[in-house]
Short mmCIF file of the C-alpha atoms (twelve columns), coordinates in Angstrom:
data_MODEL
# 
_entry.id   MODEL 
# 
loop_
_atom_site.group_PDB 
_atom_site.id 
_atom_site.type_symbol 
_atom_site.label_atom_id 
_atom_site.label_alt_id 
_atom_site.label_comp_id 
_atom_site.label_asym_id 
_atom_site.label_seq_id 
_atom_site.Cartn_x 
_atom_site.Cartn_y 
_atom_site.Cartn_z 
_atom_site.pdbx_PDB_model_num 
ATOM 1   C CA . MET A 1   15.802 -22.671 14.089  1 
ATOM 2   C CA . ARG A 2   14.860 -24.782 11.084  1 
ATOM 3   C CA . ASN A 3   14.449 -23.350 7.606   1 
ATOM 4   C CA . ALA A 4   10.847 -22.674 6.701   1 
ATOM 5   C CA . ASN A 5   9.376  -25.032 4.117   1 
ATOM 6   C CA . LEU A 6   7.798  -22.595 1.678   1 
ATOM 7   C CA . THR A 7   6.129  -25.395 -0.268  1 
ATOM 8   C CA . ARG A 8   4.368  -26.774 2.844   1 
ATOM 9   C CA . GLY A 9   5.081  -30.372 1.951   1 
ATOM 10  C CA . HIS A 10  3.954  -30.088 -1.641  1 
ATOM 11  C CA . ASN A 11  6.266  -30.898 -4.507  1 
ATOM 12  C CA . ARG A 12  6.045  -27.403 -5.948  1 
ATOM 13  C CA . PRO A 13  9.016  -25.115 -6.396  1 
ATOM 14  C CA . ALA A 14  9.338  -22.241 -3.967  1 
ATOM 15  C CA . PHE A 15  9.075  -18.800 -5.508  1 
ATOM 16  C CA . ALA A 16  10.892 -15.629 -4.672  1 
ATOM 17  C CA . PHE A 17  10.404 -11.933 -5.285  1 
ATOM 18  C CA . LYS A 18  13.534 -10.308 -6.724  1 
ATOM 19  C CA . ARG A 19  13.323 -6.553  -6.114  1 
ATOM 20  C CA . ASP A 20  16.545 -5.944  -8.035  1 
ATOM 21  C CA . ARG A 21  14.819 -7.212  -11.181 1 
ATOM 22  C CA . LEU A 22  12.155 -4.508  -11.177 1 
ATOM 23  C CA . PRO A 23  12.541 -2.206  -14.175 1 
ATOM 24  C CA . ASN A 24  14.270 1.146   -13.928 1 
ATOM 25  C CA . PRO A 25  11.557 3.640   -12.866 1 
ATOM 26  C CA . ALA A 26  12.359 6.188   -15.615 1 
ATOM 27  C CA . GLU A 27  12.167 3.526   -18.329 1 
ATOM 28  C CA . TYR A 28  9.074  1.916   -16.800 1 
ATOM 29  C CA . PHE A 29  7.108  5.176   -16.539 1 
ATOM 30  C CA . ASP A 30  8.089  6.059   -20.105 1 
ATOM 31  C CA . ALA A 31  6.879  2.642   -21.327 1 
ATOM 32  C CA . GLN A 32  3.585  3.252   -19.486 1 
ATOM 33  C CA . GLY A 33  3.112  6.453   -21.474 1 
ATOM 34  C CA . LEU A 34  3.739  8.949   -18.684 1 
ATOM 35  C CA . LYS A 35  5.152  12.228  -19.943 1 
ATOM 36  C CA . LEU A 36  7.213  13.282  -16.924 1 
ATOM 37  C CA . SER A 37  8.335  16.876  -16.584 1 
ATOM 38  C CA . GLY A 38  9.820  19.226  -14.049 1 
ATOM 39  C CA . GLY A 39  13.019 19.511  -12.117 1 
ATOM 40  C CA . GLY A 40  14.011 18.157  -8.773  1 
ATOM 41  C CA . VAL A 41  13.453 14.720  -7.326  1 
ATOM 42  C CA . TRP A 42  9.689  14.586  -7.978  1 
ATOM 43  C CA . LYS A 43  8.573  14.746  -11.615 1 
ATOM 44  C CA . SER A 44  5.010  15.600  -12.705 1 
ATOM 45  C CA . ALA A 45  2.679  13.838  -15.139 1 
ATOM 46  C CA . VAL A 46  -0.997 13.569  -16.001 1 
ATOM 47  C CA . CYS A 47  -2.427 10.929  -13.654 1 
ATOM 48  C CA . PRO A 48  -3.536 7.707   -15.382 1 
ATOM 49  C CA . PHE A 49  -5.710 6.693   -12.413 1 
ATOM 50  C CA . HIS A 50  -8.449 9.270   -13.018 1 
ATOM 51  C CA . LYS A 51  -9.631 11.665  -15.713 1 
ATOM 52  C CA . ASP A 52  -6.905 14.252  -15.508 1 
ATOM 53  C CA . THR A 53  -6.047 17.217  -17.701 1 
ATOM 54  C CA . LYS A 54  -3.304 18.834  -15.627 1 
ATOM 55  C CA . PRO A 55  -0.234 17.075  -14.252 1 
ATOM 56  C CA . SER A 56  -1.308 16.003  -10.766 1 
ATOM 57  C CA . LEU A 57  0.772  12.834  -10.438 1 
ATOM 58  C CA . ARG A 58  4.209  13.124  -8.861  1 
ATOM 59  C CA . ALA A 59  6.764  10.358  -9.433  1 
ATOM 60  C CA . ARG A 60  10.315 9.758   -8.277  1 
ATOM 61  C CA . LEU A 61  12.696 8.411   -10.874 1 
ATOM 62  C CA . ASP A 62  15.099 7.048   -8.255  1 
ATOM 63  C CA . THR A 63  12.646 4.880   -6.282  1 
ATOM 64  C CA . GLY A 64  9.557  4.682   -8.490  1 
ATOM 65  C CA . GLY A 65  7.456  6.145   -5.696  1 
ATOM 66  C CA . PHE A 66  4.372  8.049   -6.842  1 
ATOM 67  C CA . ARG A 67  1.430  10.062  -5.508  1 
ATOM 68  C CA . CYS A 68  -1.501 11.777  -7.190  1 
ATOM 69  C CA . MET A 69  -2.406 15.050  -5.534  1 
ATOM 70  C CA . VAL A 70  -6.018 14.750  -6.773  1 
ATOM 71  C CA . CYS A 71  -7.203 11.138  -6.530  1 
ATOM 72  C CA . GLY A 72  -4.726 9.992   -3.868  1 
ATOM 73  C CA . ALA A 73  -3.277 7.032   -5.784  1 
ATOM 74  C CA . HIS A 74  0.126  6.297   -4.278  1 
ATOM 75  C CA . GLY A 75  2.814  3.689   -3.858  1 
ATOM 76  C CA . GLY A 76  6.485  3.224   -3.193  1 
ATOM 77  C CA . ASP A 77  7.753  1.657   -6.398  1 
ATOM 78  C CA . VAL A 78  6.976  0.566   -9.955  1 
ATOM 79  C CA . LEU A 79  5.493  -2.687  -8.654  1 
ATOM 80  C CA . ALA A 80  2.827  -0.783  -6.705  1 
ATOM 81  C CA . PHE A 81  2.156  1.395   -9.763  1 
ATOM 82  C CA . HIS A 82  1.808  -1.681  -12.002 1 
ATOM 83  C CA . MET A 83  -0.526 -3.403  -9.535  1 
ATOM 84  C CA . GLN A 84  -2.848 -0.401  -9.352  1 
ATOM 85  C CA . ARG A 85  -2.676 0.553   -13.017 1 
ATOM 86  C CA . HIS A 86  -3.459 -2.937  -14.284 1 
ATOM 87  C CA . GLY A 87  -5.554 -4.290  -11.394 1 
ATOM 88  C CA . LEU A 88  -3.103 -7.082  -10.601 1 
ATOM 89  C CA . ARG A 89  -2.235 -8.928  -7.416  1 
ATOM 90  C CA . PHE A 90  1.324  -8.711  -6.088  1 
ATOM 91  C CA . ILE A 91  2.540  -11.999 -7.561  1 
ATOM 92  C CA . ASP A 92  0.945  -11.376 -10.959 1 
ATOM 93  C CA . ALA A 93  2.441  -7.885  -11.167 1 
ATOM 94  C CA . ALA A 94  5.866  -9.154  -10.075 1 
ATOM 95  C CA . ARG A 95  5.715  -11.855 -12.760 1 
ATOM 96  C CA . ALA A 96  4.658  -9.330  -15.409 1 
ATOM 97  C CA . LEU A 97  7.640  -7.151  -14.498 1 
ATOM 98  C CA . GLY A 98  10.100 -10.071 -14.447 1 
ATOM 99  C CA . ALA A 99  10.721 -9.910  -10.702 1 
ATOM 100 C CA . TRP A 100 9.221  -13.270 -9.667  1 
ATOM 101 C CA . GLU A 101 10.964 -16.580 -10.227 1 
ATOM 102 C CA . ALA A 102 11.003 -20.195 -9.147  1 
ATOM 103 C CA . SER A 103 13.884 -20.916 -6.793  1 
ATOM 104 C CA . ARG A 104 14.529 -24.377 -8.225  1 
# 
């Protein structure tokens, strides 16, 4: 099987998503202004996706996964959170978080 040509014949560099370059979830959520509290794996915070007064967002500091018990916002990592919070597409969010790079 031949290697796929990611540039499709164009003279553009191929790009790659680097999951290991995503920020640490605890540091990322702190930088986003979330005040996480509680014990256990899931921490609680006021949800930034809707007008919230009580902590309804749950977030995991090991994976970055999150879910709001009120509005239903959810995702599996800080990239998904960043995409939803800032209205970005995958590539734009990955670039903003430093996890997207040219391969040459």
